[in-house]
C-alpha positions in Angstrom: 54.2 56.2 2.3 51.4 53.9 1.4 50.3 51.7 -1.4 49.4 53.9 -4.3 45.8 54.4 -5.5 46.7 52.9 -8.9 48.1 49.8 -7.1 44.9 49.7 -4.9 42.7 49.7 -7.9 44.7 47.0 -9.5 44.5 44.8 -6.4 40.7 45.3 -6.4 40.4 44.0 -9.8 42.6 41.0 -9.1 40.4 40.2 -6.0 37.5 39.7 -8.4 39.3 37.2 -10.7 37.5 33.9 -10.7 38.7 30.6 -11.8 37.0 27.1 -12.1 36.8 25.2 -8.8 37.4 21.8 -10.6 41.0 22.7 -11.4 43.9 21.5 -9.3 45.7 24.0 -6.9 48.4 24.6 -9.5 46.2 24.6 -12.5 44.0 27.2 -10.7 47.0 29.3 -9.9 48.0 29.2 -13.6 44.6 30.3 -14.8 44.4 32.9 -12.2 47.9 34.3 -13.2 47.0 34.2 -16.9 44.1 36.6 -16.2 46.6 39.2 -15.2 47.4 39.6 -19.0 44.8 42.6 -19.6 46.5 44.5 -16.7 49.5 45.1 -18.9 47.5 47.3 -21.2 47.7 47.4 -25.0 50.2 45.3 -26.9 52.7 47.4 -28.9 53.7 46.4 -32.4 57.1 45.1 -32.5 59.2 45.1 -35.8 59.4 41.3 -35.8 58.2 38.4 -33.4 59.2 34.8 -34.2 59.2 31.5 -32.3 61.4 28.6 -32.1 60.9 25.2 -30.5 63.8 23.2 -28.9 63.8 19.7 -27.5 65.6 19.1 -24.3 65.8 15.5 -23.3 62.4 15.1 -25.2 60.9 17.9 -23.5 59.7 20.9 -25.5 61.1 24.4 -24.8 59.6 27.3 -26.6 61.3 30.5 -27.3 59.7 33.8 -28.6 62.0 36.4 -29.9 61.1 40.2 -30.1 63.2 42.0 -32.6 62.5 45.9 -32.3 64.6 46.7 -35.5 66.5 45.2 -38.4 70.0 45.8 -36.9 72.6 43.1 -37.7 74.3 41.2 -34.8 72.1 42.8 -32.3 72.6 42.9 -28.4 70.0 40.7 -26.8 68.2 39.9 -23.6 67.4 36.3 -22.6 64.3 36.6 -20.3 62.7 34.1 -17.8 59.2 34.8 -16.8 57.9 34.9 -13.2 55.1 32.8 -11.6 56.5 31.2 -8.4 58.1 28.4 -10.4 54.7 27.0 -11.1 52.8 29.3 -13.4 53.6 31.8 -16.2 54.3 31.3 -19.8 55.1 33.3 -23.0 51.6 34.8 -23.0 51.6 36.2 -19.4 54.7 38.4 -20.2 54.2 39.0 -23.9 52.8 42.7 -23.4 55.6 44.1 -21.2 58.3 42.4 -23.2 57.1 44.1 -26.4 57.3 47.5 -24.5 60.8 46.6 -23.2 62.1 45.4 -26.6 60.9 48.7 -28.2 62.1 51.1 -25.4 65.7 49.3 -25.1 65.8 48.8 -28.9 67.4 45.4 -27.8 66.3 41.9 -29.0 64.4 39.9 -26.2 64.3 36.1 -26.3 61.7 34.7 -23.7 62.0 31.1 -22.6 59.1 28.9 -21.8 60.5 26.5 -19.2 58.9 23.4 -17.4 57.0 24.2 -14.3 56.5 22.6 -10.9 54.9 20.6 -9.4 54.9 18.3 -12.4 58.6 19.3 -13.1 60.2 20.3 -9.9 63.8 21.7 -9.7 66.0 21.3 -11.5 63.8 20.8 -14.6 63.0 24.4 -15.3 66.5 25.6 -14.7 67.7 22.8 -17.0 65.6 24.1 -19.8 66.8 27.6 -19.2 70.3 26.5 -19.4 69.9 24.3 -22.3 68.1 27.3 -24.2 70.7 29.9 -23.4 73.5 27.5 -24.5 71.5 26.8 -27.8 71.1 30.6 -28.4 74.7 31.3 -27.8 76.0 28.6 -30.0 73.6 29.7 -32.8 74.1 33.6 -32.2 75.5 34.0 -35.8 72.6 32.1 -37.3 70.2 34.1 -35.2 71.8 37.5 -36.2 72.8 38.2 -32.6 75.8 39.7 -31.0 77.4 37.1 -28.7 79.4 39.6 -26.9 76.4 41.7 -25.6 74.1 39.3 -23.6 71.9 40.3 -20.7 70.2 37.6 -18.6 66.8 38.8 -17.2 63.9 37.6 -15.2 61.2 38.6 -12.8 60.1 37.1 -9.5 60.8 33.3 -9.9 62.2 34.3 -13.2 64.7 36.4 -11.4 65.8 33.4 -9.4 66.5 31.4 -12.6 68.3 34.5 -14.1 70.6 34.8 -11.2 71.7 31.2 -11.3 72.0 31.3 -15.2 74.0 34.6 -15.0 76.4 32.5 -12.9 76.8 29.7 -15.0 77.5 31.8 -18.1 79.4 34.6 -16.3 82.4 34.4 -18.7 80.3 35.7 -21.6 77.2 37.4 -20.1 77.5 41.3 -19.8 74.6 42.0 -17.4 71.9 40.5 -15.3 68.5 42.0 -14.9 66.5 41.0 -11.8 63.0 42.4 -11.3 61.8 41.7 -7.6 63.6 38.4 -7.8 63.0 35.4 -5.6 66.3 34.6 -3.8 65.5 33.0 -0.5 63.5 30.0 0.6 63.5 30.7 4.3 60.6 33.3 4.1 61.9 35.0 7.3 62.9 38.4 6.1 61.2 41.5 7.6 59.2 42.1 4.6 57.8 38.6 4.5 56.7 39.2 8.2 55.3 42.7 7.5 53.3 41.3 4.2 52.8 37.8 5.2 49.0 38.4 4.3 49.8 40.3 1.1 49.2 42.3 -1.0 49.1 39.9 -3.9 51.6 37.3 -2.4 51.1 35.7 0.9 53.2 33.5 3.2 50.9 30.5 2.7 51.4 30.7 -1.1 55.1 31.1 -0.7 55.4 28.1 1.5 53.3 26.1 -1.1 55.5 27.5 -4.2 58.7 26.3 -2.5 57.3 22.9 -1.6 56.2 22.3 -5.1 59.6 23.5 -6.5 61.7 21.8 -3.9 59.5 18.9 -2.9 62.2 16.9 -0.8 65.1 18.0 1.4 67.8 17.2 -1.3 67.8 20.6 -2.9 66.6 22.9 0.0 70.2 24.2 0.4 71.1 24.3 -3.2 72.4 27.7 -4.3 71.3 27.0 -8.0 67.7 26.9 -6.5 68.3 29.6 -3.9 70.4 32.4 -5.1 71.0 33.9 -1.6 72.9 30.8 -0.6 75.3 31.2 -3.5 79.1 32.0 -2.3 80.7 31.9 -5.6 79.7 35.5 -6.8 83.1 36.5 -8.2 83.2 37.9 -11.7 79.5 37.9 -12.1 78.2 40.5 -14.5 76.8 43.9 -13.5 73.3 43.7 -12.2 70.1 45.8 -12.2 67.9 44.8 -9.1 64.4 46.3 -8.9 62.2 45.8 -5.8 58.8 46.9 -4.9 58.0 48.6 -1.6 54.9 46.6 -0.6 56.2 43.2 -1.7 57.2 40.2 0.7 60.0 39.7 -1.7 61.4 43.2 -1.2 64.1 42.4 1.5 65.5 39.2 -0.1 66.1 41.2 -3.4 67.8 43.8 -1.5 69.9 41.2 0.3 70.9 39.5 -2.8 72.0 42.9 -4.2 74.1 43.7 -1.1 75.7 40.4 -1.2 76.6 41.0 -5.0 78.1 44.2 -3.8 80.3 42.7 -1.2 81.8 40.6 -4.1 82.6 43.9 -5.9 79.9 43.5 -8.5 78.5 46.7 -9.9 74.8 46.9 -8.8 72.1 49.3 -9.5 69.4 48.8 -6.9 66.1 50.7 -7.2 63.1 50.6 -4.9 59.9 51.5 -6.5 57.7 53.1 -3.7 53.9 52.6 -3.3 54.1 49.5 -5.7 53.4 45.8 -5.2 54.9 42.6 -6.5 54.0 41.9 -10.0 53.8 45.7 -11.4 56.1 45.0 -14.3 52.9 43.3 -15.7 50.6 46.1 -14.6 51.5 48.8 -17.1 47.9 49.4 -18.2 47.1 50.7 -14.7 50.2 51.7 -12.9 52.3 54.5 -14.0 55.5 53.2 -12.2 55.5 50.4 -14.6 56.7 52.8 -17.3 59.3 54.2 -14.8 60.6 50.8 -14.4 60.7 50.1 -18.0 62.6 53.4 -18.6 65.1 52.6 -15.9 65.6 49.1 -17.3 66.1 50.4 -20.8 68.6 53.0 -19.8 70.6 50.2 -17.9 70.5 47.9 -20.9 71.6 50.8 -23.3 74.5 51.6 -21.1 75.6 48.1 -20.8 75.3 47.6 -24.6 77.5 50.7 -25.1 80.4 49.4 -23.0 
């Protein structure tokens, strides 16, 4: 197998993205990531999109809700965006979340959490936990079903989702992890194979973890590094997606296997010929739709239990 022609074309487009040279490294990374938005294709119309703003210890936490229908007490997904813990926002994931809401016919609530390096761990995780608690406590007001909850995220958002799913395991039904970050060692076979990319590289991975965990205090904290978690009993069923040409591939697989050893029901899917980030590349990569369909089916099955 080799990288698909569609993925190759997207990577060529990404290589031509330019950002201002006057920006700080993390600001440049955010600007670069935001220029991925057109790769997701056209934005679908969703029945209703609304926003809320919460204050967590004086810090603003924005929520965007995608409601695909007028169903009462809807099942819902709480979603944490990717971006190596230092980039990404509600806009970078708006297009794919619109599509996923419509396909799954499930409400999606996206969380805009604080980012490193200005706000290293555990600031972003605290925002996510605060928002989830608020959503659950206000489920009736929000016309949501508190007995049908999925926690989801991609890449760094997958790390946050894995940890949050553990913290709320008594009430969460499912977890959806799309090429999740789970390990800060950066020593798996896929990191060695793809240390120079495509898309992610080892230098960037080291920098991202240094910004997120700037001191030694949290380097072994399972809340930051899901693969280090040992308390995996009674976690919700999981869908784990990994991309073939992704340095994060093996750590996603390792986390899925670790869940299985704790008797957690896991659906693990490898998307061949694809690279990291393809969830946001639906305008160019057909396998994005395959992933969307697989995820929608998983969510519908979980909601039917």
